[in-house]
C-alpha positions as semicolon CSV with decimal commas, in nm:
position;residue;x (nm);y (nm);z (nm)
1;M;3,217;3,077;-3,101
2;Q;2,924;2,867;-3,217
3;E;2,925;2,499;-3,289
4;K;2,642;2,266;-3,379
5;N;2,602;1,908;-3,486
6;N;2,262;1,803;-3,619
7;H;2,369;1,469;-3,764
8;S;2,232;1,177;-3,562
9;A;2,513;0,960;-3,429
10;G;2,473;0,586;-3,390
11;L;2,573;0,535;-3,029
12;K;2,423;0,395;-2,713
13;I;2,475;0,454;-2,343
14;L;2,575;0,112;-2,213
15;G;2,612;0,196;-1,846
16;T;2,637;0,476;-1,591
17;G;2,776;0,493;-1,239
18;I;2,835;0,743;-0,959
19;Y;3,044;0,786;-0,648
20;K;2,901;0,965;-0,345
21;P;3,163;1,128;-0,119
22;K;3,171;1,013;0,243
23;R;3,070;1,334;0,419
24;K;2,712;1,461;0,416
25;V;2,695;1,832;0,501
26;S;2,361;1,989;0,590
27;S;2,265;2,347;0,523
28;A;2,240;2,395;0,898
29;Q;2,613;2,309;0,920
30;I;2,693;2,552;0,637
31;S;2,492;2,822;0,813
32;Q;2,689;2,755;1,132
33;N;3,019;2,779;0,941
34;L;2,913;3,119;0,810
35;G;2,783;3,245;1,146
36;L;2,426;3,263;1,013
37;P;2,091;3,150;1,158
38;E;2,044;2,773;1,131
39;N;1,782;2,781;0,855
40;W;1,935;3,068;0,653
41;V;2,105;2,863;0,378
42;E;1,812;2,630;0,311
43;R;1,564;2,920;0,316
44;K;1,771;3,158;0,101
45;I;1,954;2,914;-0,131
46;G;1,711;2,621;-0,143
47;I;1,961;2,338;-0,083
48;K;1,910;2,094;0,207
49;E;2,242;1,912;0,196
50;R;2,545;1,834;-0,018
51;L;2,828;1,581;-0,019
52;F;3,190;1,675;0,057
53;I;3,499;1,459;0,046
54;Q;3,651;1,331;0,367
55;D;3,981;1,185;0,250
56;E;3,900;1,099;-0,113
57;T;4,085;1,225;-0,419
58;A;3,926;1,312;-0,753
59;S;4,095;1,019;-0,924
60;F;3,976;0,776;-0,655
61;M;3,617;0,901;-0,690
62;G;3,637;0,887;-1,068
63;A;3,771;0,532;-1,061
64;E;3,493;0,420;-0,826
65;A;3,228;0,576;-1,051
66;L;3,384;0,405;-1,353
67;K;3,388;0,067;-1,175
68;S;3,015;0,110;-1,111
69;A;2,947;0,206;-1,475
70;L;3,147;-0,092;-1,603
71;K;2,949;-0,326;-1,376
72;N;2,618;-0,179;-1,493
73;A;2,730;-0,215;-1,857
74;N;2,854;-0,571;-1,796
75;L;3,196;-0,472;-1,931
76;Q;3,559;-0,500;-1,824
77;P;3,820;-0,221;-1,849
78;E;3,973;-0,414;-2,140
79;N;3,656;-0,342;-2,340
80;L;3,722;0,033;-2,339
81;D;3,908;0,206;-2,622
82;L;3,938;0,549;-2,462
83;L;3,907;0,716;-2,121
84;I;3,818;1,084;-2,099
85;C;3,799;1,282;-1,777
86;A;3,557;1,570;-1,828
87;N;3,617;1,807;-1,537
88;G;3,612;2,170;-1,439
89;T;3,860;2,102;-1,158
90;F;4,170;1,884;-1,154
91;E;4,352;1,677;-0,895
92;Q;4,688;1,827;-0,991
93;P;4,806;2,038;-1,286
94;I;5,025;1,762;-1,433
95;P;4,947;1,489;-1,528
96;C;4,580;1,513;-1,617
97;T;4,320;1,349;-1,393
98;A;4,230;1,096;-1,664
99;V;4,581;0,949;-1,639
100;L;4,548;0,921;-1,260
101;I;4,218;0,732;-1,302
102;H;4,369;0,521;-1,582
103;G;4,645;0,405;-1,347
104;Q;4,390;0,231;-1,125
105;F;4,284;-0,012;-1,402
106;A;4,539;-0,266;-1,525
107;G;4,308;-0,346;-1,815
108;L;4,350;0,006;-1,956
109;K;4,724;-0,027;-2,014
110;G;4,811;0,130;-2,349
111;K;4,463;0,278;-2,396
112;P;4,458;0,658;-2,444
113;A;4,340;0,886;-2,162
114;F;4,309;1,265;-2,149
115;D;4,104;1,547;-1,995
116;I;3,848;1,783;-2,147
117;N;3,774;2,103;-1,955
118;S;3,482;2,327;-2,038
119;T;3,408;2,381;-1,667
120;C;3,042;2,291;-1,596
121;L;2,986;2,185;-1,959
122;S;3,284;1,947;-1,970
123;F;3,068;1,633;-1,980
124;L;2,854;1,768;-2,265
125;A;3,162;1,876;-2,461
126;A;3,318;1,532;-2,413
127;L;2,999;1,349;-2,511
128;D;2,968;1,556;-2,829
129;L;3,330;1,498;-2,931
130;C;3,305;1,128;-2,850
131;A;2,997;1,097;-3,071
132;S;3,201;1,236;-3,361
133;A;3,491;1,001;-3,283
134;I;3,253;0,704;-3,281
135;A;3,086;0,816;-3,603
136;N;3,430;0,839;-3,767
137;K;3,510;0,487;-3,635
138;K;3,812;0,617;-3,445
139;F;3,687;0,451;-3,126
140;K;3,408;0,207;-3,048
141;T;3,360;0,212;-2,669
142;I;3,444;0,517;-2,458
143;A;3,424;0,599;-2,088
144;I;3,358;0,960;-1,987
145;V;3,424;1,035;-1,620
146;S;3,346;1,360;-1,438
147;S;3,493;1,380;-1,089
148;E;3,468;1,712;-0,910
149;I;3,588;1,837;-0,572
150;A;3,454;2,189;-0,526
151;S;3,466;2,199;-0,147
152;V;3,840;2,266;-0,117
153;G;3,829;2,585;-0,324
154;L;3,533;2,772;-0,174
155;N;3,555;3,122;-0,031
156;P;3,340;3,167;0,283
157;K;3,326;3,540;0,210
158;E;3,120;3,461;-0,102
159;K;2,811;3,314;0,062
160;E;2,627;3,219;-0,259
161;S;2,891;2,991;-0,409
162;Y;3,000;2,866;-0,065
163;C;2,644;2,743;-0,002
164;L;2,581;2,600;-0,350
165;M;2,867;2,368;-0,424
166;G;2,903;1,993;-0,367
167;D;3,148;1,714;-0,454
168;G;3,084;1,395;-0,651
169;A;3,177;1,180;-0,948
170;A;2,989;1,015;-1,233
171;A;3,085;0,793;-1,526
172;V;2,907;0,715;-1,851
173;I;3,008;0,447;-2,101
174;I;2,900;0,491;-2,461
175;S;2,956;0,266;-2,761
176;A;2,893;0,252;-3,133
177;C;2,545;0,122;-3,213
178;P;2,441;0,194;-3,574
179;E;2,080;0,088;-3,520
180;H;2,035;0,324;-3,222
181;K;2,053;0,691;-3,317
182;G;2,164;0,798;-2,973
183;L;2,285;1,154;-3,023
184;I;2,015;1,343;-3,213
185;N;2,153;1,696;-3,193
186;S;2,420;1,892;-3,007
187;K;2,512;2,256;-2,986
188;M;2,744;2,489;-2,798
189;Q;2,781;2,867;-2,790
190;T;3,032;3,089;-2,608
191;Y;2,983;3,456;-2,515
192;S;3,317;3,552;-2,366
193;E;3,197;3,888;-2,232
194;G;3,116;3,674;-1,929
195;S;3,466;3,531;-1,892
196;N;3,531;3,708;-1,561
197;L;3,201;3,617;-1,393
198;A;3,309;3,277;-1,260
199;Q;3,679;3,214;-1,212
200;I;3,976;3,108;-1,005
201;E;4,251;3,352;-1,098
202;G;4,539;3,187;-0,916
203;G;4,714;2,858;-0,977
204;G;4,796;2,898;-1,344
205;T;5,078;3,069;-1,528
206;K;4,938;3,422;-1,478
207;L;4,937;3,388;-1,100
208;P;5,138;3,073;-1,019
209;A;5,145;2,894;-0,686
210;T;5,487;3,049;-0,611
211;N;5,310;3,387;-0,586
212;F;5,062;3,271;-0,321
213;N;5,063;3,476;0,000
214;L;4,821;3,585;0,272
215;N;4,737;3,903;0,083
216;N;4,626;3,734;-0,241
217;Q;4,491;3,400;-0,114
218;E;4,133;3,481;-0,225
219;K;4,253;3,481;-0,586
220;F;4,324;3,109;-0,542
221;L;3,961;3,043;-0,441
222;F;3,647;3,022;-0,653
223;S;3,472;3,352;-0,723
224;M;3,132;3,387;-0,891
225;Q;2,899;3,672;-0,978
226;G;2,577;3,473;-0,985
227;P;2,324;3,746;-1,078
228;Q;2,529;3,857;-1,380
229;I;2,566;3,497;-1,500
230;F;2,191;3,450;-1,467
231;K;2,129;3,764;-1,676
232;L;2,345;3,622;-1,955
233;A;2,160;3,291;-1,932
234;L;1,824;3,463;-1,967
235;K;1,957;3,667;-2,258
236;Y;2,094;3,381;-2,467
237;L;1,934;3,056;-2,347
238;P;1,581;3,085;-2,497
239;N;1,700;3,127;-2,857
240;F;1,969;2,863;-2,804
241;V;1,713;2,605;-2,689
242;E;1,473;2,695;-2,970
243;E;1,747;2,637;-3,230
244;L;1,858;2,314;-3,061
245;L;1,502;2,180;-3,080
246;Q;1,432;2,299;-3,434
247;E;1,749;2,141;-3,569
248;A;1,630;1,814;-3,417
249;S;1,281;1,859;-3,569
250;I;1,127;1,884;-3,223
251;F;0,883;2,173;-3,198
252;N;0,781;2,163;-2,832
253;I;1,030;2,108;-2,553
254;N;0,765;1,915;-2,359
255;D;0,759;1,653;-2,635
256;L;1,086;1,534;-2,480
257;D;1,059;1,273;-2,208
258;L;1,297;1,449;-1,967
259;I;1,522;1,755;-1,946
260;I;1,830;1,727;-1,723
261;P;1,986;2,068;-1,657
262;H;2,320;2,150;-1,503
263;Q;2,233;2,180;-1,136
264;A;2,341;2,543;-1,102
265;S;2,118;2,692;-0,832
266;P;1,756;2,620;-0,728
267;A;1,627;2,972;-0,782
268;A;1,793;3,015;-1,122
269;L;1,676;2,673;-1,240
270;E;1,315;2,746;-1,148
271;L;1,318;3,080;-1,332
272;I;1,478;2,917;-1,637
273;R;1,221;2,636;-1,628
274;Q;0,944;2,895;-1,632
275;K;1,113;3,099;-1,906
276;L;1,148;2,790;-2,128
277;K;0,793;2,676;-2,037
278;I;0,907;2,331;-1,927
279;E;0,657;2,121;-1,736
280;K;0,771;2,057;-1,378
281;N;0,750;1,679;-1,408
282;K;0,990;1,689;-1,706
283;F;1,260;1,896;-1,535
284;F;1,488;1,666;-1,335
285;L;1,651;1,826;-1,031
286;I;1,885;1,679;-0,769
287;I;2,039;2,002;-0,645
288;Q;1,852;2,008;-0,312
289;E;2,028;1,687;-0,208
290;Y;2,365;1,719;-0,386
291;G;2,433;2,085;-0,459
292;N;2,614;2,208;-0,769
293;Q;2,871;1,940;-0,860
294;I;3,023;2,137;-1,150
295;A;3,069;1,910;-1,457
296;A;2,962;1,600;-1,262
297;S;2,614;1,739;-1,202
298;I;2,465;1,637;-1,539
299;P;2,601;1,279;-1,559
300;F;2,530;1,233;-1,185
301;A;2,167;1,337;-1,242
302;L;2,152;1,125;-1,557
303;H;2,253;0,816;-1,358
304;L;1,994;0,886;-1,087
305;A;1,721;0,943;-1,348
306;I;1,802;0,610;-1,513
307;E;1,831;0,429;-1,179
308;S;1,495;0,563;-1,058
309;G;1,313;0,477;-1,382
310;R;1,258;0,838;-1,486
311;I;1,446;0,755;-1,807
312;K;1,369;0,437;-1,998
313;R;1,514;0,293;-2,318
314;D;1,424;0,490;-2,631
315;N;1,323;0,798;-2,429
316;N;1,430;1,128;-2,584
317;I;1,607;1,352;-2,334
318;M;1,783;1,688;-2,330
319;L;2,102;1,762;-2,137
320;L;2,134;2,137;-2,095
321;G;2,368;2,371;-1,912
322;T;2,582;2,680;-1,886
323;S;2,942;2,718;-1,777
324;A;3,207;2,971;-1,688
325;G;3,320;3,149;-1,995
326;F;3,021;3,223;-2,051
327;S;2,908;2,918;-2,251
328;I;2,581;2,737;-2,320
329;G;2,561;2,373;-2,424
330;G;2,286;2,129;-2,505
331;I;2,248;1,774;-2,633
332;I;1,935;1,589;-2,735
333;L;1,976;1,213;-2,727
334;K;1,779;0,893;-2,734
335;Y;1,856;0,674;-2,436
C-alpha cells in the first residue's frame, strides 16, 4: 500500500500537552529485574530511564494530556469538534479508548470520538486524516490524543524490547487556518512482509483471552525482532524520505528546522540519522529519558521541542517513523 498527500492543508497546531506517568524507572532497575550487571541496559541499549504507570489508566493519562493541550491552546472542551485517540495499545477491546477519554469531559457530550491504530505511526496517520477532514470542512478543531502503556505487556525474556519501552501520553489540538499552510506533505507506505516482526498474537479473535494458559502466555506479550525491522527500515526509508522531500519541493533534509523521529531505539536512530545525512542538531531525541512510547513518542517529543523552544512558529519540521506492519510514515508541516 502506498499513500501520499502533497496538497498543503490550511491548519495550525493550537496547543500540545503531555502526561508523565508517576513511576520513573532507571536502567539500573531494569538491569536488576533481568539479573544483569547494573550498567548493562544503559551501556547496551543507550536508555538512562523511562516512565511507567503506577496506578494510571490509558484514558486517565490521555485526558490529563488533553487538559494540558486545551490550556495551552486557551480552549475549552466545547471548542472541539472531534476527539481521536491514536494508539498502538488500548485500555480495553470495547469500547475504544477515545470514548473512555471523552467520558471525562462534559463539554464533549455529543461530539464524535474514535480510535485510529497504526501502531507506532498512529499519531501520524491521525494527523494526516484530520488534515483532509479539515480541508473538506468536515471538522474545524480536532484533538488527537496518543496514550500508551507498554509496560504491562513486556516479556522479560526478550531483553531488547523489555529495556526499550516506556509509558506516556500526549495530545495535540489542530484547527482550520487557511492562511497557515500547516501540513505541507504527508506519505505512508506499508511492506507487509514485515508483519510478523513486531506483534502481540494473543488477545484478539485468533487467540482470544479464553484460550490463555500458562503454556501460551508469551503469545499475549509483546514480541519484536529488532534487527530484522531495522534491515527493512534501511532498505525502504532512504527512498521514502527522498520522495517525501521532493514532493514538498525541499531538496535537502537539513533545510528543515527540525526532524522528530519515532523514538524507536538509540542505536537504530543514530544509524538512520547517519544514513539520511541529518545534522545532529536537527534530529530531536528524547529516548534516553523516556524510552520508546509507541505512538505517543512523536507527539510527546513534539510537545517537548515546542516547550523548549527548539520549534518556533513558522518553522518547517518533519515527523518521521516506522511501525509494526511494516510501515513507514512521514509528515512535513509548518508549525
